[in-house]
C-alpha positions in Angstrom: -10.9 -14.0 -21.9 -8.4 -12.1 -19.8 -9.4 -8.6 -18.6 -6.6 -6.0 -18.6 -6.7 -4.4 -15.1 -6.5 -0.7 -14.6 -8.0 -1.1 -11.2 -6.3 0.1 -8.0 -5.5 -3.4 -7.1 -5.2 -6.2 -8.0 -3.1 -5.1 -10.9 -1.8 -6.6 -14.2 0.8 -9.3 -13.7 3.4 -10.0 -16.4 3.5 -13.4 -17.9 7.1 -14.0 -16.8 6.0 -13.3 -13.2 3.0 -15.7 -13.4 5.5 -18.3 -14.7 7.4 -18.0 -11.4 4.3 -19.3 -9.6 4.8 -22.7 -11.2 8.4 -23.1 -10.0 8.8 -26.5 -8.3 8.2 -26.2 -4.6 11.1 -26.1 -2.1 11.0 -26.7 1.6 10.9 -23.5 3.7 13.5 -24.8 6.2 16.3 -25.3 3.7 19.4 -23.2 2.8 17.9 -22.7 -0.7 14.9 -20.9 0.8 17.0 -18.9 3.2 19.1 -17.7 0.2 16.0 -16.5 -1.6 14.8 -14.8 1.6 18.1 -13.0 2.0 18.0 -11.8 -1.6 14.5 -10.5 -1.1 15.5 -8.7 2.1 18.4 -7.0 0.3 16.2 -5.6 -2.5 13.3 -4.7 -0.2 15.6 -2.7 2.0 16.9 -0.9 -1.1 13.4 -0.2 -2.3 12.3 1.2 1.1 15.6 3.0 1.9 15.8 1.1 5.2 18.1 -0.9 7.4 15.1 -2.4 9.2 14.1 -6.1 8.7 11.2 -6.5 6.3 8.9 -9.3 7.4 6.9 -11.4 4.9 3.3 -12.1 5.9 1.4 -14.8 4.0 -1.8 -12.8 4.4 -3.6 -9.8 3.0 -2.4 -6.4 4.2 -5.1 -6.4 6.8 -3.1 -9.0 8.7 0.0 -6.7 8.9 -2.3 -3.8 9.9 -3.5 -6.0 12.8 0.0 -7.0 13.7 1.0 -3.3 13.9 -1.6 -2.3 16.5 -1.7 -5.5 18.5 2.1 -5.4 18.9 2.8 -1.7 18.8 0.3 -0.1 21.2 1.0 -0.2 24.9 -1.2 2.7 26.1 -3.4 4.2 23.4 -3.4 4.5 19.6 -4.6 7.4 17.5 -6.0 6.5 14.1 -6.2 9.3 11.5 -9.1 8.5 9.2 -9.7 10.2 5.8 -10.8 7.2 3.7 -12.1 3.7 3.7 -8.8 2.0 4.6 -7.7 4.3 7.3 -11.2 3.7 8.8 -10.6 0.0 8.5 -7.4 0.4 10.6 -9.5 2.0 13.3 -11.9 -0.9 13.2 -9.1 -3.4 13.4 -7.7 -1.6 16.4 -11.1 -1.5 18.2 -11.9 -5.2 17.3 -8.7 -6.3 18.9 -9.5 -4.5 22.2 -6.6 -2.0 21.7 -7.3 1.4 23.4 -7.7 3.9 20.6 -9.3 7.1 19.3 -9.9 8.3 15.8 -9.6 11.7 14.2 -12.0 11.9 11.3 -11.1 14.2 8.4 -13.2 14.7 5.2 -12.2 12.1 2.7 -11.1 14.6 0.1 -8.6 16.2 2.6 -5.1 15.2 3.6 -3.9 14.5 7.1 -1.9 17.7 7.9 1.3 17.6 10.1 -0.1 20.5 12.2 -3.1 18.3 13.2 -0.9 15.4 14.1 1.3 17.6 16.3 -1.8 19.1 18.0 -3.1 15.6 18.9 0.3 14.2 20.0 0.9 17.3 22.3 -1.9 15.9 24.5 0.5 13.1 25.6 -2.3 10.5 25.4 -0.9 8.4 22.6 2.1 6.1 22.1 1.2 5.1 18.4 -0.5 6.6 15.4 -1.8 5.0 12.2 -1.8 6.8 8.9 -2.5 5.6 5.3 0.1 6.8 2.8 -2.1 6.4 -0.2 -5.8 6.0 0.2 -6.9 3.6 -2.5 -10.5 4.7 -2.0 -9.9 8.4 -2.8 -6.7 8.7 -4.7 -5.2 10.9 -2.0 -1.6 10.7 -0.8 -1.0 11.9 2.7 2.3 13.8 3.5 4.0 11.0 5.3 7.4 12.6 5.2 6.2 15.7 6.9 4.1 13.7 9.4 7.2 11.7 10.2 9.1 14.9 11.1 6.4 15.7 13.6 6.3 12.2 15.1 10.1 12.3 15.6 9.5 15.0 18.3 7.7 12.4 20.5 10.2 9.7 21.5 7.5 7.3 22.8 5.2 7.5 19.8 5.4 4.8 17.0 4.6 5.7 13.5 2.6 3.0 11.7 2.0 3.4 8.0 -0.3 1.6 5.5 1.5 2.0 2.2 -0.6 -0.7 0.4 -1.3 1.1 -2.8 1.9 3.2 -2.8 4.9 1.0 -2.1 6.9 0.2 -5.2 5.1 3.0 -7.0 6.3 6.1 -5.1 9.3 7.0 -3.0 9.1 5.9 0.7 12.2 6.5 2.8 11.4 4.5 5.8 14.5 5.4 8.0 14.7 9.0 7.0 10.9 9.5 7.7 11.0 7.6 11.0 8.4 4.9 10.0 8.1 2.1 12.5 6.0 -0.2 10.4 5.5 0.3 6.7 3.3 -2.4 5.1 2.0 -3.2 1.7 0.4 -6.1 -0.2 2.2 -7.1 -3.4 -1.0 -7.2 -5.5 -0.9 -3.4 -6.2 2.2 -1.4 -7.3 4.4 -4.5 -7.0 2.3 -6.0 -9.8 2.3 -9.5 -8.3 -0.4 -12.0 -7.5 -2.2 -11.5 -4.2 -1.4 -13.4 -1.1 1.8 -11.8 0.3 2.4 -8.7 2.4 5.7 -7.1 3.2 6.3 -4.9 6.3 9.4 -3.1 7.5 9.7 -3.2 11.3 11.8 -0.9 13.4 13.9 -1.7 16.5 11.5 0.6 18.5 8.5 -1.4 17.3 10.2 -4.7 18.2 11.1 -3.4 21.6 7.5 -2.3 22.2 6.3 -5.7 21.0 8.3 -7.3 23.8 6.5 -5.1 26.3 3.0 -5.5 25.0 1.0 -8.6 25.9 -0.3 -9.4 22.4 -3.1 -11.9 22.1 -2.1 -12.8 18.6 -0.1 -16.0 17.9 0.1 -15.8 14.1 0.9 -12.0 14.0 3.3 -12.0 16.9 6.2 -9.8 15.9 8.9 -11.1 18.4 8.2 -14.6 17.2 8.3 -13.5 13.5 11.6 -11.7 14.2 13.1 -14.8 15.8 12.7 -16.7 12.5 13.7 -13.7 10.5 17.1 -13.8 12.1 17.4 -17.3 10.7 16.4 -16.1 7.2 13.1 -17.9 7.5 9.5 -17.2 7.9 7.9 -18.5 11.1 5.3 -20.7 9.5 4.9 -22.1 6.0 4.8 -19.1 3.7 3.2 -18.5 0.3 6.3 -20.0 -1.5 5.0 -19.4 -5.1 4.4 -15.7 -4.4 7.9 -15.5 -2.8 9.4 -16.8 -6.1 7.6 -14.2 -8.0 8.5 -11.5 -5.5 12.2 -12.3 -5.8 12.0 -12.1 -9.6 10.1 -8.8 -9.5 12.4 -7.1 -7.0 15.4 -8.1 -9.1 13.7 -6.5 -12.1 12.8 -3.3 -10.2 16.2 -2.8 -8.6 18.5 -4.1 -11.2 16.7 -3.7 -14.6 14.2 -0.8 -14.5 15.9 0.9 -11.5 14.0 2.2 -8.5 14.1 5.9 -9.4 13.1 5.1 -13.0 10.1 3.2 -11.7 9.0 6.1 -9.5 9.4 8.4 -12.5 7.3 6.2 -14.7 4.5 6.2 -12.1 4.7 10.0 -11.9 4.4 10.3 -15.6 1.4 8.0 -15.8 -0.2 9.8 -12.9 0.2 13.3 -14.4 -1.3 12.1 -17.7 -4.4 10.7 -16.0 -4.7 13.7 -13.8 -4.5 16.2 -16.7 -7.1 14.1 -18.6 -9.4 14.1 -15.5 -9.2 17.9 -15.2 -10.0 18.3 -18.9 -13.1 16.1 -18.9 -14.2 15.7 -15.2 -12.6 16.7 -11.9 -10.3 15.1 -9.3 -11.9 14.1 -6.0 -8.8 14.6 -3.7 -7.5 17.9 -2.5 -5.1 19.5 -4.9 -1.4 19.0 -4.0 -2.1 15.6 -2.5 -2.9 13.6 -5.6 -1.7 10.0 -5.7 1.1 8.7 -8.0 -0.7 5.3 -8.3 -4.5 5.8 -8.4 -6.7 8.7 -9.5 -10.3 9.1 -8.2 -12.1 11.0 -10.9 -15.2 12.9 -9.7 -18.3 12.2 -11.8 -19.3 15.8 -12.3 -20.8 15.0 -15.7 -23.4 12.5 -14.3 -22.2 9.6 -16.5 -23.4 6.1 -15.9 -20.3 4.7 -14.1 -21.5 1.1 -14.1 -22.4 1.4 -17.7 -18.9 2.6 -18.6 -17.3 -0.2 -16.6 -19.5 -2.8 -18.2 -18.8 -1.5 -21.7 -15.1 -1.5 -21.1 -15.3 -5.1 -19.9 -17.7 -6.5 -22.4 -16.3 -4.8 -25.6 -12.7 -4.2 -24.7 -11.7 -6.7 -21.9 -10.6 -3.7 -19.8 -11.6 -3.1 -16.2 -11.5 0.1 -14.1 -13.1 0.6 -10.7 -16.2 2.4 -9.5 -16.0 4.8 -6.6 -15.5 3.1 -3.2 -18.3 3.0 -0.6 -20.2 6.4 -0.4 -18.4 7.4 -3.6 -20.0 4.7 -5.7 -21.3 6.1 -9.0 -20.2 9.6 -7.8 -16.6 8.8 -9.0 -14.6 6.2 -10.8 -11.0 5.1 -10.2 -8.2 4.4 -12.5 -5.1 2.5 -11.3 -1.9 3.6 -13.0 0.5 1.4 -11.1 2.7 -1.6 -11.3 4.1 -2.5 -14.7 1.7 -0.5 -16.8 3.2 1.9 -19.3 2.2 5.4 -20.5 1.1 3.8 -23.8 -1.3 1.6 -21.8 -2.8 4.6 -20.1 -3.2 6.6 -23.3 -5.0 3.6 -24.9 -7.4 3.3 -21.9 -8.3 7.0 -21.9 -8.8 7.1 -25.6 -11.2 4.1 -25.3 -13.1 5.9 -22.5 -13.3 9.0 -24.7 -14.8 7.0 -27.6 -17.4 5.3 -25.3 -18.5 8.5 -23.7 -18.2 10.6 -26.9 -16.1 13.1 -25.1 
């Protein structure tokens, strides 16, 4: 039986979007595909408030993270690490032989603009990586303010993992000076996994021409060459692209972008108020996520037991704490196409299980 997902990814997918996956295949070198590609570009640019091209990667978000550092770092990269996925970006950078350093920050603390400025004033770095929304901790870093700092350094590229934030919270790519903003569609987009979108700035494309990238598949200049033809460079995940086109049309033209963000804020505030009433919130106050809340297990409940009961009795799934936070916290995803009514039902069910 289907489990309703309140995990921080993958998320619930509406039946009408799943139906798009069964659309008859088309060839990816046809005018029909290019028309779909152009339509997706138009709406992605609206969603991200950008004039930059938005590439489609038929990979997990990890692939786009790899593309960012292998194409965007000429001298040295600084990775700001305050969670599992920002640490993954550092590992990706190292594994690809890209010169880098990391700044480690406690996982419950945000990356502050003052720290970014202090590190960039050394003149050692020509790129930084930051995670907008740490899925592992439910913390949202102040990307807008960090972007204002990065703008002071003409040769520094700003690379942002927005995996669990994009389509659930406002991201103004151009205004905030983001050179790559990437996200997989299996989270706040509420689509099946298998596709990642990434906006790419002119500065990043220029840097990519200067960098001797060892990647063939994740080569940004080659991807851009095909983008200019309204095509992907290699055979893409066509079923997911059909679903993405449908979902973007719904987001932009039916629900409305600002309404979508408002719905996410409403769900987040409800979960956060509930967490404060019965438990506590792991992340630093003032930096709580609009899409996932990491709830500190200060009552010593059996987190695995709660998850198993939700699955076995109610066909509902939430997530345990990630990595070192396993059993010390649990995470609730309030993103995608979920409603406030869904969230209220979930929390009432948890209350009944735990006798809160």
